[in-house]
C-alpha positions as CSV (number, residue, x, y, z in Angstrom):
1,M,0.0,0.0,0.0
2,S,1.3,3.5,-0.8
3,D,2.1,6.1,1.8
4,E,-0.2,8.6,0.1
5,L,-3.7,9.4,1.4
6,P,-6.6,9.9,-1.0
7,D,-7.8,13.4,-1.8
8,R,-11.2,12.5,-0.3
9,L,-12.0,10.0,2.4
10,S,-15.0,9.1,4.5
11,V,-15.6,6.9,7.6
12,D,-19.2,6.1,6.5
13,P,-19.3,2.6,4.9
14,N,-22.2,3.7,2.7
15,S,-20.1,6.5,1.1
16,P,-18.4,6.0,-2.3
17,F,-15.3,7.6,-0.7
18,Y,-15.0,4.9,2.0
19,D,-11.8,2.9,1.9
20,E,-11.4,0.2,4.5
21,K,-7.7,-0.5,3.7
22,V,-6.7,3.1,4.2
23,L,-8.8,3.5,7.4
24,S,-7.3,0.3,8.9
25,R,-4.0,2.3,9.2
26,D,-3.7,5.0,11.9
27,I,-4.7,8.3,10.3
28,G,-4.5,11.8,11.8
29,I,-6.0,15.0,10.4
30,R,-5.0,18.5,11.1
31,F,-7.7,21.1,10.3
32,K,-6.5,24.7,10.3
33,G,-3.3,23.5,12.0
34,V,-5.2,21.8,14.9
35,E,-5.4,18.0,15.4
36,K,-9.0,16.9,15.1
37,T,-10.4,13.5,16.2
38,N,-14.1,13.9,15.2
39,I,-13.7,14.1,11.4
40,E,-16.3,12.1,9.5
41,E,-15.2,13.0,6.0
42,Y,-12.6,15.3,4.4
43,C,-11.6,16.7,1.0
44,V,-8.1,18.2,0.6
45,S,-8.5,19.7,-2.9
46,E,-11.8,21.5,-2.0
47,G,-10.5,22.4,1.5
48,W,-13.3,21.1,3.8
49,V,-14.1,18.6,6.5
50,R,-17.3,17.2,7.8
51,M,-17.3,17.0,11.6
52,A,-19.6,15.4,14.1
53,V,-21.2,18.1,16.3
54,G,-22.2,17.1,19.8
55,S,-23.6,13.7,20.5
56,A,-26.8,14.2,18.5
57,K,-27.9,11.4,16.0
58,D,-30.1,11.6,13.0
59,R,-33.1,9.3,12.5
60,H,-30.8,6.6,11.0
61,G,-28.4,6.6,14.0
62,N,-25.6,8.5,12.3
63,P,-23.9,11.5,14.0
64,V,-25.2,14.9,13.0
65,T,-22.4,16.6,11.0
66,M,-21.5,20.1,9.8
67,K,-19.2,21.1,6.9
68,F,-16.3,23.5,7.7
69,S,-13.9,25.1,5.2
70,G,-10.2,25.5,5.8
71,T,-6.8,23.9,5.3
72,V,-6.9,20.1,5.6
73,E,-3.7,18.0,6.3
74,P,-4.2,14.3,6.5
75,Y,-1.3,12.1,7.5
76,F,-0.4,8.6,8.7
77,K,0.5,8.6,12.4
78,S,2.9,5.7,12.3
């Protein structure tokens, strides 16, 4: 497996951007220079992340998310 992360990645198995092989490795994401742990999806080229907000769930049991714009820096922790 290469050491390069995809431009767009999601943790939702129903998403077309879900990649189990990449997610099985330890991934970190810096958003606007700050390490974030609640990222549900990101896109480096478009400069946005989708983060879970609070502990609220939608009617399907998925976390409620909001889209934020800024610099996205994904990396492998190990």
